[in-house]
C-alpha positions in Angstrom: -1.4 -8.7 2.5 1.1 -11.5 3.4 3.5 -10.7 6.3 6.5 -11.3 4.0 6.0 -7.9 2.5 6.0 -5.9 5.8 9.8 -5.5 5.8 9.6 -4.0 2.2 6.8 -1.6 3.4 9.1 -0.7 6.3 12.0 -0.1 3.9 9.7 2.3 1.9 8.8 4.1 5.2 12.6 4.4 6.1 13.4 5.8 2.6 10.5 8.3 2.9 11.7 9.6 6.4 15.3 9.7 5.1 14.3 11.7 2.1 12.5 14.2 4.3 15.5 14.7 6.5 17.3 18.0 6.1 20.9 17.2 4.9 22.6 20.5 5.4 21.9 21.4 9.0 24.8 23.0 11.0 24.7 22.0 14.6 27.2 21.8 17.4 27.3 18.0 17.3 27.1 16.8 13.7 28.3 13.3 14.4 25.8 12.9 17.2 22.9 14.0 14.9 23.8 11.5 12.2 24.0 8.6 14.9 20.6 9.7 16.2 19.1 9.8 12.8 20.5 6.2 12.0 18.9 5.0 15.3 15.6 6.6 14.5 15.4 4.9 11.1 16.6 1.7 12.7 13.7 1.8 15.2 11.4 2.0 12.2 13.1 -1.1 10.8 12.8 -2.9 14.1 9.1 -2.0 14.2 8.6 -3.4 10.7 10.2 -6.7 11.7 8.2 -6.9 14.9 4.9 -6.4 12.9 6.0 -9.5 10.9 6.1 -11.5 14.1 2.6 -10.2 15.0 1.1 -10.9 11.7 2.7 -14.3 11.6 1.1 -15.4 14.8 -2.4 -15.6 13.2 -1.4 -17.1 9.9 0.5 -20.3 10.7 -1.2 -23.4 9.4 -4.0 -21.6 7.7 -5.4 -22.3 4.3 -2.9 -21.8 1.7 -4.2 -19.5 -1.0 -2.1 -17.7 -3.5 1.6 -17.8 -3.9 2.7 -18.0 -0.2 1.9 -20.8 2.2 3.0 -20.3 5.8 3.1 -23.7 7.4 5.0 -24.6 10.6 8.2 -25.2 8.7 8.0 -21.8 7.0 7.1 -20.2 10.2 10.3 -21.6 11.9 12.4 -20.4 9.0 10.8 -16.9 9.1 11.3 -16.7 12.8 15.0 -17.6 12.6 15.5 -15.1 9.8 13.7 -12.4 11.9 15.8 -13.2 15.0 19.1 -12.8 13.0 17.8 -9.7 11.4 17.1 -8.3 14.9 20.6 -9.0 15.9 22.0 -7.4 12.8 20.0 -4.2 13.3 20.7 -4.0 17.0 24.5 -4.4 16.5 24.8 -1.9 13.7 22.3 1.0 14.4 25.0 3.5 15.2 27.1 2.3 12.3 24.3 3.0 9.8 24.2 6.6 11.0 28.0 7.3 11.0 29.1 5.5 7.9 27.1 7.3 5.3 25.7 10.6 4.6 22.2 9.1 4.2 21.6 6.6 7.0 18.3 5.1 5.4 20.0 3.5 2.4 21.7 0.6 4.0 18.8 0.0 6.4 16.3 0.0 3.4 18.6 -2.4 1.6 18.7 -4.7 4.5 14.9 -4.6 4.8 14.4 -5.3 1.1 16.7 -8.3 1.3 14.9 -9.6 4.4 11.6 -9.4 2.6 13.1 -11.4 -0.3 14.3 -14.0 2.1 10.9 -14.3 3.7 9.2 -14.5 0.4 11.5 -17.3 -0.7 10.9 -19.1 2.6 7.2 -18.9 2.4 6.7 -19.5 -1.3 4.7 -22.6 -2.5 6.9 -23.3 -5.6 10.5 -22.5 -6.2 10.6 -23.8 -9.8 12.6 -21.6 -12.1 11.8 -21.4 -15.8 9.8 -23.9 -17.8 10.6 -27.1 -15.9 12.6 -28.1 -12.9 16.1 -29.6 -13.1 14.9 -33.1 -12.5 12.4 -33.0 -15.3 15.1 -31.7 -17.7 17.5 -34.5 -16.8 15.1 -37.4 -16.8 12.8 -36.5 -19.6 13.2 -38.0 -23.1 13.8 -35.5 -25.8 
């Protein structure tokens, strides 16, 4: 499996654990409990991003087979996306827990979008449709 799909796998794990959480528990500190649940789910997200770094280390410059080719340029792009993603998660873990009734939804959305960014960075061809724009402009009809 390509390392670009690991954040999507982490998002599915976050949604699974968020679905198993008991929504109606009455405790002495409900705000504290929601913040802690957001931090727990954020730790899963950080672990999924760290797994991309670990999986990326052995794949840079390897033989390009399939849809994704992780060369040195893609590795730099993926690493910069992951660094910014770590910062976003670190700065907003408590916010994810306090802002919504289900803390896993924004974390999973962030992980799915990171997976899409990584897939676009590592893809071998970004042509859309039947022909690229240059072929449409310069080809005779």
